[in-house]
N, C-alpha and C positions, 0 to 999 in steps of 0.2 A: 705771158709778155716774152713781143722778141729785144732783145738786147735794146734796137736801138729806140723804143718807144720808151724803156727805163731809162735814157740819156738825157727824155725829154718830157719826163714826170716834173710837175712844180716840189720845193723842196716846201719842206713839211714849215707851217709857223712855232714858233714857241710859247710856253704859255703864258710868259710873260713879255712883251711885244719891248725888241727896243727904245729909245729915248729918241733913237727917229721918228719909229714905223712909230710911236703914242702921239710925238708934235703931226704926224700925217691924218693921226682918226679927233684929235683935235679943234685941228686947224679947219677940217671937214665938220666939225660937228657946234663947235660956238656960231657963227651966225646961225643956224638954222634955231637954234635955243636961243640967239637974240630975237629971233624973229617968233618963231612960235610958244616959247617962252618954256623955262626950264621944268614944269610940274607936268608936261603934254608932252615932252620928249622924256623925258626918266620914265616916263609911264610907258613910252612905245618899247623903252631902250631894255624898261625890264627892271631898271634899278631904284633906289630912292633917289630922288631929287639930293638930298647931301650930298650923296656918292657922285653924281657927276659933276654935282655942281666943283665938289673938292679935286679929282680930273680932272675940270674945268680951265680948274687954279693951277695946272700942273702937283699940291701934294696928293695928288695918287700916281699908284703906278699901272697902265693901263695891260690889263690880262687878254687873252685874245678870247675871251669866254664877253668880256666888258663891246670887245671889239665887234666881235659876231654881233649883237644884239644891237650897234652905231651905225653897222653897217644893213643891218636889216630893216631899222629905223630907217635909216637917209634910206634904202631903198636905191644899194650900189654895191659889186663884188667886191668881197671881203679880200680878196687878193689886191685889189687896182687899191680902194680902198688904202689900205699897211703898207703897201709896197710902192703904192704911189704909179703914175698913168692917168689914160682915162677912168674914174669912175664909171 
C-alpha cells in the first residue's frame, strides 16, 4: 500500500455510533418498519422486536452491529447509511 492509498482509506466506524449517525439509521429504518411490520424487520435485522422498537423510539444507542444488520436488511451500503449520502 502506498502513502497515497492510505490517504484515501475510509475512516473506521465506532462500536457505538454518534447521535447523528443513529438518527440516519433510524430515519432509514422507521418507514420500512411501518410498511413491512416490526416483527418481519426485526427478524431480517437479527434483533428482537422489542429491541428494534426501543431503538426507533430513541431509547437505545445504535451499535455498529445493529447498523450493519439494518443495512443488510435494507440492502444498502453501511457507510452510506451511517454517514449519509445515497444508500
